[in-house]
Jmol script that loads the backbone (N, CA, C; Angstrom):
load data "model"
ATOM      1  N   MET A   1       0.842  -1.190   0.000  1.00  0.00           N
ATOM      2  CA  MET A   1       0.000   0.000   0.000  1.00  0.00           C
ATOM      3  C   MET A   1       0.877   1.239   0.000  1.00  0.00           C
ATOM      4  N   SER A   2       0.484   2.193  -0.800  1.00  0.00           N
ATOM      5  CA  SER A   2       1.255   3.438  -0.859  1.00  0.00           C
ATOM      6  C   SER A   2       0.852   4.347   0.298  1.00  0.00           C
ATOM      7  N   ASP A   3       1.597   5.425   0.462  1.00  0.00           N
ATOM      8  CA  ASP A   3       1.299   6.397   1.512  1.00  0.00           C
ATOM      9  C   ASP A   3       0.120   7.284   1.143  1.00  0.00           C
ATOM     10  N   GLY A   4      -0.296   7.250  -0.075  1.00  0.00           N
ATOM     11  CA  GLY A   4      -1.441   8.049  -0.485  1.00  0.00           C
ATOM     12  C   GLY A   4      -1.286   8.606  -1.878  1.00  0.00           C
ATOM     13  N   HIS A   5      -2.394   9.010  -2.413  1.00  0.00           N
ATOM     14  CA  HIS A   5      -2.457   9.548  -3.769  1.00  0.00           C
ATOM     15  C   HIS A   5      -3.071  10.943  -3.679  1.00  0.00           C
ATOM     16  N   THR A   6      -2.249  11.953  -3.875  1.00  0.00           N
ATOM     17  CA  THR A   6      -2.716  13.332  -3.772  1.00  0.00           C
ATOM     18  C   THR A   6      -3.357  13.751  -5.088  1.00  0.00           C
ATOM     19  N   PRO A   7      -4.613  14.226  -5.032  1.00  0.00           N
ATOM     20  CA  PRO A   7      -5.289  14.607  -6.276  1.00  0.00           C
ATOM     21  C   PRO A   7      -4.605  15.792  -6.948  1.00  0.00           C
ATOM     22  N   PRO A   8      -4.441  15.723  -8.267  1.00  0.00           N
ATOM     23  CA  PRO A   8      -3.856  16.845  -9.000  1.00  0.00           C
ATOM     24  C   PRO A   8      -4.756  18.082  -8.917  1.00  0.00           C
ATOM     25  N   LYS A   9      -4.197  19.228  -9.256  1.00  0.00           N
ATOM     26  CA  LYS A   9      -4.922  20.506  -9.161  1.00  0.00           C
ATOM     27  C   LYS A   9      -6.251  20.484  -9.908  1.00  0.00           C
ATOM     28  N   GLY A  10      -6.274  19.907 -11.106  1.00  0.00           N
ATOM     29  CA  GLY A  10      -7.514  19.865 -11.876  1.00  0.00           C
ATOM     30  C   GLY A  10      -8.613  19.101 -11.158  1.00  0.00           C
ATOM     31  N   VAL A  11      -8.248  18.031 -10.486  1.00  0.00           N
ATOM     32  CA  VAL A  11      -9.221  17.240  -9.721  1.00  0.00           C
ATOM     33  C   VAL A  11      -9.679  18.039  -8.504  1.00  0.00           C
ATOM     34  N   GLN A  12      -8.763  18.753  -7.893  1.00  0.00           N
ATOM     35  CA  GLN A  12      -9.124  19.605  -6.751  1.00  0.00           C
ATOM     36  C   GLN A  12     -10.115  20.687  -7.179  1.00  0.00           C
ATOM     37  N   GLN A  13      -9.903  21.270  -8.343  1.00  0.00           N
ATOM     38  CA  GLN A  13     -10.807  22.323  -8.835  1.00  0.00           C
ATOM     39  C   GLN A  13     -12.218  21.768  -9.075  1.00  0.00           C
ATOM     40  N   VAL A  14     -12.299  20.574  -9.636  1.00  0.00           N
ATOM     41  CA  VAL A  14     -13.606  19.951  -9.861  1.00  0.00           C
ATOM     42  C   VAL A  14     -14.277  19.672  -8.514  1.00  0.00           C
ATOM     43  N   GLY A  15     -13.500  19.191  -7.547  1.00  0.00           N
ATOM     44  CA  GLY A  15     -14.041  18.953  -6.210  1.00  0.00           C
ATOM     45  C   GLY A  15     -14.587  20.230  -5.584  1.00  0.00           C
ATOM     46  N   LYS A  16     -13.881  21.337  -5.777  1.00  0.00           N
ATOM     47  CA  LYS A  16     -14.339  22.625  -5.240  1.00  0.00           C
ATOM     48  C   LYS A  16     -15.650  23.053  -5.892  1.00  0.00           C
ATOM     49  N   ARG A  17     -15.755  22.839  -7.192  1.00  0.00           N
ATOM     50  CA  ARG A  17     -17.003  23.171  -7.886  1.00  0.00           C
ATOM     51  C   ARG A  17     -18.145  22.327  -7.317  1.00  0.00           C
ATOM     52  N   ALA A  18     -17.886  21.038  -7.106  1.00  0.00           N
ATOM     53  CA  ALA A  18     -18.910  20.149  -6.550  1.00  0.00           C
ATOM     54  C   ALA A  18     -19.326  20.600  -5.152  1.00  0.00           C
ATOM     55  N   VAL A  19     -18.366  20.972  -4.335  1.00  0.00           N
ATOM     56  CA  VAL A  19     -18.685  21.451  -2.982  1.00  0.00           C
ATOM     57  C   VAL A  19     -19.615  22.657  -3.065  1.00  0.00           C
ATOM     58  N   GLY A  20     -19.336  23.570  -3.984  1.00  0.00           N
ATOM     59  CA  GLY A  20     -20.198  24.739  -4.162  1.00  0.00           C
ATOM     60  C   GLY A  20     -21.609  24.347  -4.556  1.00  0.00           C
ATOM     61  N   TRP A  21     -21.731  23.414  -5.495  1.00  0.00           N
ATOM     62  CA  TRP A  21     -23.050  22.952  -5.924  1.00  0.00           C
ATOM     63  C   TRP A  21     -23.784  22.263  -4.778  1.00  0.00           C
ATOM     64  N   ILE A  22     -23.040  21.460  -4.005  1.00  0.00           N
ATOM     65  CA  ILE A  22     -23.652  20.768  -2.862  1.00  0.00           C
ATOM     66  C   ILE A  22     -24.182  21.802  -1.864  1.00  0.00           C
ATOM     67  N   GLU A  23     -23.371  22.801  -1.572  1.00  0.00           N
ATOM     68  CA  GLU A  23     -23.781  23.847  -0.630  1.00  0.00           C
ATOM     69  C   GLU A  23     -24.964  24.654  -1.159  1.00  0.00           C
ATOM     70  N   ASP A  24     -25.098  24.736  -2.486  1.00  0.00           N
ATOM     71  CA  ASP A  24     -26.221  25.448  -3.112  1.00  0.00           C
ATOM     72  C   ASP A  24     -27.479  24.573  -3.215  1.00  0.00           C
ATOM     73  N   GLY A  25     -27.396  23.340  -2.709  1.00  0.00           N
ATOM     74  CA  GLY A  25     -28.551  22.445  -2.714  1.00  0.00           C
ATOM     75  C   GLY A  25     -28.831  21.759  -4.030  1.00  0.00           C
ATOM     76  N   LYS A  26     -27.848  21.661  -4.895  1.00  0.00           N
ATOM     77  CA  LYS A  26     -28.052  21.075  -6.222  1.00  0.00           C
ATOM     78  C   LYS A  26     -27.748  19.568  -6.281  1.00  0.00           C
ATOM     79  N   ALA A  27     -27.392  18.962  -5.144  1.00  0.00           N
ATOM     80  CA  ALA A  27     -26.973  17.560  -5.143  1.00  0.00           C
ATOM     81  C   ALA A  27     -28.136  16.572  -5.194  1.00  0.00           C
ATOM     82  N   GLY A  28     -29.321  17.003  -4.874  1.00  0.00           N
ATOM     83  CA  GLY A  28     -30.471  16.101  -4.896  1.00  0.00           C
ATOM     84  C   GLY A  28     -30.637  15.351  -3.586  1.00  0.00           C
ATOM     85  N   ARG A  29     -31.814  14.796  -3.396  1.00  0.00           N
ATOM     86  CA  ARG A  29     -32.136  14.175  -2.106  1.00  0.00           C
ATOM     87  C   ARG A  29     -31.454  12.833  -1.875  1.00  0.00           C
ATOM     88  N   ASN A  30     -30.979  12.192  -2.920  1.00  0.00           N
ATOM     89  CA  ASN A  30     -30.329  10.887  -2.764  1.00  0.00           C
ATOM     90  C   ASN A  30     -28.803  10.981  -2.655  1.00  0.00           C
ATOM     91  N   PHE A  31     -28.299  12.193  -2.592  1.00  0.00           N
ATOM     92  CA  PHE A  31     -26.850  12.376  -2.498  1.00  0.00           C
ATOM     93  C   PHE A  31     -26.355  11.812  -1.174  1.00  0.00           C
ATOM     94  N   THR A  32     -25.226  11.129  -1.212  1.00  0.00           N
ATOM     95  CA  THR A  32     -24.751  10.418  -0.024  1.00  0.00           C
ATOM     96  C   THR A  32     -23.703  11.199   0.762  1.00  0.00           C
ATOM     97  N   ASP A  33     -23.549  10.813   2.015  1.00  0.00           N
ATOM     98  CA  ASP A  33     -22.493  11.382   2.847  1.00  0.00           C
ATOM     99  C   ASP A  33     -21.123  11.011   2.296  1.00  0.00           C
ATOM    100  N   VAL A  34     -21.034   9.842   1.668  1.00  0.00           N
ATOM    101  CA  VAL A  34     -19.760   9.419   1.070  1.00  0.00           C
ATOM    102  C   VAL A  34     -19.380  10.374  -0.059  1.00  0.00           C
ATOM    103  N   GLY A  35     -20.346  10.721  -0.901  1.00  0.00           N
ATOM    104  CA  GLY A  35     -20.092  11.664  -1.984  1.00  0.00           C
ATOM    105  C   GLY A  35     -19.697  13.037  -1.452  1.00  0.00           C
ATOM    106  N   ARG A  36     -20.377  13.465  -0.404  1.00  0.00           N
ATOM    107  CA  ARG A  36     -20.059  14.764   0.223  1.00  0.00           C
ATOM    108  C   ARG A  36     -18.626  14.744   0.769  1.00  0.00           C
ATOM    109  N   HIS A  37     -18.278  13.655   1.448  1.00  0.00           N
ATOM    110  CA  HIS A  37     -16.926  13.519   2.006  1.00  0.00           C
ATOM    111  C   HIS A  37     -15.875  13.520   0.889  1.00  0.00           C
ATOM    112  N   ARG A  38     -16.151  12.770  -0.177  1.00  0.00           N
ATOM    113  CA  ARG A  38     -15.191  12.677  -1.279  1.00  0.00           C
ATOM    114  C   ARG A  38     -14.983  14.050  -1.908  1.00  0.00           C
ATOM    115  N   ALA A  39     -16.045  14.812  -2.122  1.00  0.00           N
ATOM    116  CA  ALA A  39     -15.931  16.145  -2.715  1.00  0.00           C
ATOM    117  C   ALA A  39     -15.021  17.029  -1.872  1.00  0.00           C
ATOM    118  N   HIS A  40     -15.230  17.022  -0.572  1.00  0.00           N
ATOM    119  CA  HIS A  40     -14.403  17.840   0.325  1.00  0.00           C
ATOM    120  C   HIS A  40     -12.961  17.341   0.347  1.00  0.00           C
ATOM    121  N   GLN A  41     -12.787  16.038   0.355  1.00  0.00           N
ATOM    122  CA  GLN A  41     -11.442  15.447   0.363  1.00  0.00           C
ATOM    123  C   GLN A  41     -10.663  15.878  -0.881  1.00  0.00           C
ATOM    124  N   LEU A  42     -11.309  15.788  -2.035  1.00  0.00           N
ATOM    125  CA  LEU A  42     -10.641  16.180  -3.278  1.00  0.00           C
ATOM    126  C   LEU A  42     -10.413  17.685  -3.321  1.00  0.00           C
ATOM    127  N   ALA A  43     -11.415  18.456  -2.938  1.00  0.00           N
ATOM    128  CA  ALA A  43     -11.301  19.916  -2.959  1.00  0.00           C
ATOM    129  C   ALA A  43     -10.163  20.399  -2.069  1.00  0.00           C
ATOM    130  N   ASP A  44      -9.980  19.722  -0.947  1.00  0.00           N
ATOM    131  CA  ASP A  44      -8.935  20.099   0.010  1.00  0.00           C
ATOM    132  C   ASP A  44      -7.555  19.542  -0.358  1.00  0.00           C
ATOM    133  N   GLY A  45      -7.501  18.730  -1.418  1.00  0.00           N
ATOM    134  CA  GLY A  45      -6.228  18.174  -1.862  1.00  0.00           C
ATOM    135  C   GLY A  45      -5.657  17.129  -0.918  1.00  0.00           C
ATOM    136  N   LYS A  46      -6.545  16.469  -0.166  1.00  0.00           N
ATOM    137  CA  LYS A  46      -6.096  15.445   0.790  1.00  0.00           C
ATOM    138  C   LYS A  46      -5.782  14.144   0.052  1.00  0.00           C
ATOM    139  N   ALA A  47      -4.720  13.491   0.483  1.00  0.00           N
ATOM    140  CA  ALA A  47      -4.301  12.239  -0.158  1.00  0.00           C
ATOM    141  C   ALA A  47      -5.336  11.142   0.072  1.00  0.00           C
ATOM    142  N   LEU A  48      -5.535  10.322  -0.942  1.00  0.00           N
ATOM    143  CA  LEU A  48      -6.451   9.193  -0.878  1.00  0.00           C
ATOM    144  C   LEU A  48      -5.661   7.901  -0.708  1.00  0.00           C
ATOM    145  N   SER A  49      -6.218   6.990   0.048  1.00  0.00           N
ATOM    146  CA  SER A  49      -5.604   5.678   0.225  1.00  0.00           C
ATOM    147  C   SER A  49      -5.830   4.839  -1.034  1.00  0.00           C
ATOM    148  N   ASP A  50      -5.136   3.716  -1.111  1.00  0.00           N
ATOM    149  CA  ASP A  50      -5.360   2.794  -2.222  1.00  0.00           C
ATOM    150  C   ASP A  50      -6.825   2.360  -2.263  1.00  0.00           C
ATOM    151  N   ALA A  51      -7.408   2.086  -1.098  1.00  0.00           N
ATOM    152  CA  ALA A  51      -8.808   1.644  -1.034  1.00  0.00           C
ATOM    153  C   ALA A  51      -9.741   2.723  -1.566  1.00  0.00           C
ATOM    154  N   GLU A  52      -9.463   3.981  -1.250  1.00  0.00           N
ATOM    155  CA  GLU A  52     -10.296   5.079  -1.746  1.00  0.00           C
ATOM    156  C   GLU A  52     -10.163   5.241  -3.246  1.00  0.00           C
ATOM    157  N   VAL A  53      -8.955   5.060  -3.764  1.00  0.00           N
ATOM    158  CA  VAL A  53      -8.756   5.124  -5.220  1.00  0.00           C
ATOM    159  C   VAL A  53      -9.537   3.997  -5.893  1.00  0.00           C
ATOM    160  N   LYS A  54      -9.522   2.808  -5.304  1.00  0.00           N
ATOM    161  CA  LYS A  54     -10.291   1.689  -5.868  1.00  0.00           C
ATOM    162  C   LYS A  54     -11.780   2.011  -5.880  1.00  0.00           C
ATOM    163  N   LYS A  55     -12.279   2.658  -4.840  1.00  0.00           N
ATOM    164  CA  LYS A  55     -13.685   3.050  -4.795  1.00  0.00           C
ATOM    165  C   LYS A  55     -13.994   4.059  -5.892  1.00  0.00           C
ATOM    166  N   MET A  56     -13.063   4.990  -6.131  1.00  0.00           N
ATOM    167  CA  MET A  56     -13.257   5.956  -7.210  1.00  0.00           C
ATOM    168  C   MET A  56     -13.285   5.256  -8.563  1.00  0.00           C
ATOM    169  N   GLN A  57     -12.364   4.319  -8.769  1.00  0.00           N
ATOM    170  CA  GLN A  57     -12.328   3.590 -10.027  1.00  0.00           C
ATOM    171  C   GLN A  57     -13.656   2.861 -10.259  1.00  0.00           C
ATOM    172  N   ALA A  58     -14.173   2.240  -9.208  1.00  0.00           N
ATOM    173  CA  ALA A  58     -15.443   1.512  -9.311  1.00  0.00           C
ATOM    174  C   ALA A  58     -16.603   2.478  -9.565  1.00  0.00           C
ATOM    175  N   TYR A  59     -16.581   3.631  -8.893  1.00  0.00           N
ATOM    176  CA  TYR A  59     -17.639   4.629  -9.087  1.00  0.00           C
ATOM    177  C   TYR A  59     -17.715   5.040 -10.558  1.00  0.00           C
ATOM    178  N   PHE A  60     -16.576   5.377 -11.141  1.00  0.00           N
ATOM    179  CA  PHE A  60     -16.584   5.856 -12.520  1.00  0.00           C
ATOM    180  C   PHE A  60     -17.045   4.773 -13.490  1.00  0.00           C
ATOM    181  N   LYS A  61     -16.669   3.530 -13.254  1.00  0.00           N
ATOM    182  CA  LYS A  61     -17.131   2.438 -14.125  1.00  0.00           C
ATOM    183  C   LYS A  61     -18.646   2.296 -14.049  1.00  0.00           C
ATOM    184  N   ARG A  62     -19.193   2.403 -12.842  1.00  0.00           N
ATOM    185  CA  ARG A  62     -20.635   2.250 -12.624  1.00  0.00           C
ATOM    186  C   ARG A  62     -21.445   3.413 -13.160  1.00  0.00           C
ATOM    187  N   HIS A  63     -20.912   4.613 -13.063  1.00  0.00           N
ATOM    188  CA  HIS A  63     -21.708   5.812 -13.334  1.00  0.00           C
ATOM    189  C   HIS A  63     -21.402   6.507 -14.656  1.00  0.00           C
ATOM    190  N   LYS A  64     -20.561   5.916 -15.480  1.00  0.00           N
ATOM    191  CA  LYS A  64     -20.238   6.516 -16.783  1.00  0.00           C
ATOM    192  C   LYS A  64     -21.519   6.756 -17.601  1.00  0.00           C
ATOM    193  N   VAL A  65     -22.501   5.885 -17.448  1.00  0.00           N
ATOM    194  CA  VAL A  65     -23.763   6.013 -18.188  1.00  0.00           C
ATOM    195  C   VAL A  65     -24.521   7.283 -17.798  1.00  0.00           C
ATOM    196  N   ASP A  66     -24.279   7.804 -16.603  1.00  0.00           N
ATOM    197  CA  ASP A  66     -24.970   9.015 -16.139  1.00  0.00           C
ATOM    198  C   ASP A  66     -24.643  10.235 -17.002  1.00  0.00           C
ATOM    199  N   LYS A  67     -23.539  10.170 -17.716  1.00  0.00           N
ATOM    200  CA  LYS A  67     -23.118  11.314 -18.523  1.00  0.00           C
ATOM    201  C   LYS A  67     -24.082  11.590 -19.680  1.00  0.00           C
ATOM    202  N   ALA A  68     -24.933  10.608 -20.022  1.00  0.00           N
ATOM    203  CA  ALA A  68     -25.896  10.774 -21.112  1.00  0.00           C
ATOM    204  C   ALA A  68     -27.213  11.395 -20.642  1.00  0.00           C
ATOM    205  N   ALA A  69     -27.370  11.597 -19.347  1.00  0.00           N
ATOM    206  CA  ALA A  69     -28.633  12.092 -18.789  1.00  0.00           C
ATOM    207  C   ALA A  69     -28.815  13.595 -19.028  1.00  0.00           C
ATOM    208  N   ASP A  70     -30.069  14.021 -18.993  1.00  0.00           N
ATOM    209  CA  ASP A  70     -30.394  15.447 -19.111  1.00  0.00           C
ATOM    210  C   ASP A  70     -29.729  16.229 -17.981  1.00  0.00           C
ATOM    211  N   GLY A  71     -29.249  17.408 -18.308  1.00  0.00           N
ATOM    212  CA  GLY A  71     -28.666  18.293 -17.310  1.00  0.00           C
ATOM    213  C   GLY A  71     -27.235  17.981 -16.938  1.00  0.00           C
ATOM    214  N   PHE A  72     -26.640  17.008 -17.598  1.00  0.00           N
ATOM    215  CA  PHE A  72     -25.257  16.662 -17.268  1.00  0.00           C
ATOM    216  C   PHE A  72     -24.274  17.654 -17.883  1.00  0.00           C
ATOM    217  N   LYS A  73     -24.549  18.034 -19.125  1.00  0.00           N
ATOM    218  CA  LYS A  73     -23.624  18.927 -19.847  1.00  0.00           C
ATOM    219  C   LYS A  73     -24.012  20.388 -19.668  1.00  0.00           C
ATOM    220  N   ARG A  74     -22.982  21.214 -19.485  1.00  0.00           N
ATOM    221  CA  ARG A  74     -23.177  22.664 -19.361  1.00  0.00           C
ATOM    222  C   ARG A  74     -23.963  23.164 -20.575  1.00  0.00           C
ATOM    223  N   GLY A  75     -24.927  24.029 -20.333  1.00  0.00           N
ATOM    224  CA  GLY A  75     -25.731  24.587 -21.410  1.00  0.00           C
ATOM    225  C   GLY A  75     -26.992  23.797 -21.698  1.00  0.00           C
ATOM    226  N   THR A  76     -27.171  22.647 -21.037  1.00  0.00           N
ATOM    227  CA  THR A  76     -28.384  21.863 -21.245  1.00  0.00           C
ATOM    228  C   THR A  76     -29.369  22.130 -20.106  1.00  0.00           C
ATOM    229  N   LYS A  77     -30.645  21.873 -20.383  1.00  0.00           N
ATOM    230  CA  LYS A  77     -31.692  22.112 -19.396  1.00  0.00           C
ATOM    231  C   LYS A  77     -31.436  21.280 -18.137  1.00  0.00           C
ATOM    232  N   GLY A  78     -31.562  21.934 -16.994  1.00  0.00           N
ATOM    233  CA  GLY A  78     -31.400  21.243 -15.726  1.00  0.00           C
ATOM    234  C   GLY A  78     -29.968  21.153 -15.221  1.00  0.00           C
ATOM    235  N   PHE A  79     -29.041  21.769 -15.952  1.00  0.00           N
ATOM    236  CA  PHE A  79     -27.633  21.735 -15.526  1.00  0.00           C
ATOM    237  C   PHE A  79     -27.445  22.577 -14.272  1.00  0.00           C
ATOM    238  N   PRO A  80     -26.720  22.119 -13.280  1.00  0.00           N
ATOM    239  CA  PRO A  80     -26.145  20.785 -13.151  1.00  0.00           C
ATOM    240  C   PRO A  80     -27.156  19.821 -12.529  1.00  0.00           C
ATOM    241  N   SER A  81     -27.344  18.694 -13.172  1.00  0.00           N
ATOM    242  CA  SER A  81     -28.225  17.664 -12.632  1.00  0.00           C
ATOM    243  C   SER A  81     -27.584  17.072 -11.379  1.00  0.00           C
ATOM    244  N   ALA A  82     -28.386  16.362 -10.603  1.00  0.00           N
ATOM    245  CA  ALA A  82     -27.847  15.699  -9.410  1.00  0.00           C
ATOM    246  C   ALA A  82     -26.743  14.712  -9.810  1.00  0.00           C
ATOM    247  N   GLY A  83     -26.919  14.061 -10.954  1.00  0.00           N
ATOM    248  CA  GLY A  83     -25.894  13.130 -11.432  1.00  0.00           C
ATOM    249  C   GLY A  83     -24.589  13.836 -11.754  1.00  0.00           C
ATOM    250  N   ARG A  84     -24.698  15.041 -12.314  1.00  0.00           N
ATOM    251  CA  ARG A  84     -23.488  15.810 -12.620  1.00  0.00           C
ATOM    252  C   ARG A  84     -22.801  16.260 -11.335  1.00  0.00           C
ATOM    253  N   VAL A  85     -23.581  16.675 -10.350  1.00  0.00           N
ATOM    254  CA  VAL A  85     -23.002  17.077  -9.070  1.00  0.00           C
ATOM    255  C   VAL A  85     -22.262  15.883  -8.459  1.00  0.00           C
ATOM    256  N   ALA A  86     -22.884  14.719  -8.484  1.00  0.00           N
ATOM    257  CA  ALA A  86     -22.241  13.519  -7.930  1.00  0.00           C
ATOM    258  C   ALA A  86     -20.970  13.170  -8.708  1.00  0.00           C
ATOM    259  N   TRP A  87     -21.037  13.232 -10.037  1.00  0.00           N
ATOM    260  CA  TRP A  87     -19.872  12.926 -10.877  1.00  0.00           C
ATOM    261  C   TRP A  87     -18.698  13.826 -10.487  1.00  0.00           C
ATOM    262  N   ASP A  88     -18.989  15.109 -10.332  1.00  0.00           N
ATOM    263  CA  ASP A  88     -17.931  16.053  -9.970  1.00  0.00           C
ATOM    264  C   ASP A  88     -17.476  15.866  -8.526  1.00  0.00           C
ATOM    265  N   ALA A  89     -18.379  15.412  -7.656  1.00  0.00           N
ATOM    266  CA  ALA A  89     -17.990  15.150  -6.267  1.00  0.00           C
ATOM    267  C   ALA A  89     -16.930  14.060  -6.198  1.00  0.00           C
ATOM    268  N   TRP A  90     -16.928  13.189  -7.181  1.00  0.00           N
ATOM    269  CA  TRP A  90     -15.936  12.113  -7.242  1.00  0.00           C
ATOM    270  C   TRP A  90     -14.745  12.500  -8.124  1.00  0.00           C
ATOM    271  N   GLY A  91     -14.692  13.750  -8.561  1.00  0.00           N
ATOM    272  CA  GLY A  91     -13.545  14.246  -9.323  1.00  0.00           C
ATOM    273  C   GLY A  91     -13.814  14.535 -10.772  1.00  0.00           C
ATOM    274  N   GLY A  92     -15.013  14.197 -11.253  1.00  0.00           N
ATOM    275  CA  GLY A  92     -15.370  14.483 -12.633  1.00  0.00           C
ATOM    276  C   GLY A  92     -14.468  13.776 -13.636  1.00  0.00           C
ATOM    277  N   ASP A  93     -14.465  14.288 -14.857  1.00  0.00           N
ATOM    278  CA  ASP A  93     -13.648  13.681 -15.915  1.00  0.00           C
ATOM    279  C   ASP A  93     -12.170  13.680 -15.542  1.00  0.00           C
ATOM    280  N   ALA A  94     -11.728  14.752 -14.891  1.00  0.00           N
ATOM    281  CA  ALA A  94     -10.317  14.828 -14.476  1.00  0.00           C
ATOM    282  C   ALA A  94     -10.008  13.734 -13.465  1.00  0.00           C
ATOM    283  N   GLY A  95     -10.934  13.491 -12.549  1.00  0.00           N
ATOM    284  CA  GLY A  95     -10.749  12.442 -11.553  1.00  0.00           C
ATOM    285  C   GLY A  95     -10.749  11.061 -12.178  1.00  0.00           C
ATOM    286  N   GLU A  96     -11.619  10.873 -13.153  1.00  0.00           N
ATOM    287  CA  GLU A  96     -11.676   9.584 -13.840  1.00  0.00           C
ATOM    288  C   GLU A  96     -10.339   9.297 -14.533  1.00  0.00           C
ATOM    289  N   ARG A  97      -9.809  10.292 -15.243  1.00  0.00           N
ATOM    290  CA  ARG A  97      -8.511  10.109 -15.916  1.00  0.00           C
ATOM    291  C   ARG A  97      -7.406   9.839 -14.892  1.00  0.00           C
ATOM    292  N   TRP A  98      -7.426  10.569 -13.795  1.00  0.00           N
ATOM    293  CA  TRP A  98      -6.388  10.431 -12.776  1.00  0.00           C
ATOM    294  C   TRP A  98      -6.380   9.024 -12.184  1.00  0.00           C
ATOM    295  N   VAL A  99      -7.535   8.530 -11.708  1.00  0.00           N
ATOM    296  CA  VAL A  99      -7.536   7.223 -11.048  1.00  0.00           C
ATOM    297  C   VAL A  99      -7.371   6.078 -12.042  1.00  0.00           C
ATOM    298  N   ARG A 100      -7.770   6.303 -13.296  1.00  0.00           N
ATOM    299  CA  ARG A 100      -7.550   5.265 -14.313  1.00  0.00           C
ATOM    300  C   ARG A 100      -6.052   5.017 -14.496  1.00  0.00           C
ATOM    301  N   GLY A 101      -5.253   6.058 -14.283  1.00  0.00           N
ATOM    302  CA  GLY A 101      -3.801   5.932 -14.446  1.00  0.00           C
ATOM    303  C   GLY A 101      -3.075   5.378 -13.241  1.00  0.00           C
ATOM    304  N   ILE A 102      -3.812   5.078 -12.187  1.00  0.00           N
ATOM    305  CA  ILE A 102      -3.194   4.518 -10.977  1.00  0.00           C
ATOM    306  C   ILE A 102      -3.378   3.021 -10.997  1.00  0.00           C
ATOM    307  N   ASP A 103      -2.280   2.290 -11.046  1.00  0.00           N
ATOM    308  CA  ASP A 103      -2.303   0.838 -11.094  1.00  0.00           C
ATOM    309  C   ASP A 103      -2.165   0.284  -9.685  1.00  0.00           C
ATOM    310  N   LEU A 104      -3.214  -0.335  -9.195  1.00  0.00           N
ATOM    311  CA  LEU A 104      -3.190  -0.882  -7.826  1.00  0.00           C
ATOM    312  C   LEU A 104      -3.154  -2.398  -7.851  1.00  0.00           C
TER     313      LEU A 104
END
end "model"
wireframe off; spacefill off
backbone 0.3
color backbone group
């Protein structure tokens, strides 16, 4: 196990955006405490354990289909959808690229 994986600046920026959306009430009623914690962890640039990186990898594999939903893309009706807020809480596209490159 490594000592941790510090999120790159781009992932931190996405986490900060998600935190703002969460605070603005855009996360939806099914948003989890885990998602809230992850958003703050990434926004604060805190290192993630191997287990947390594995959870992120699994999240992105499971939720990639959410990107096709209404309100996911900027400029579309309902943006940001609850799914988009959750996606960004886990690091968004930048987070997906980052954890995909970590071999555990």
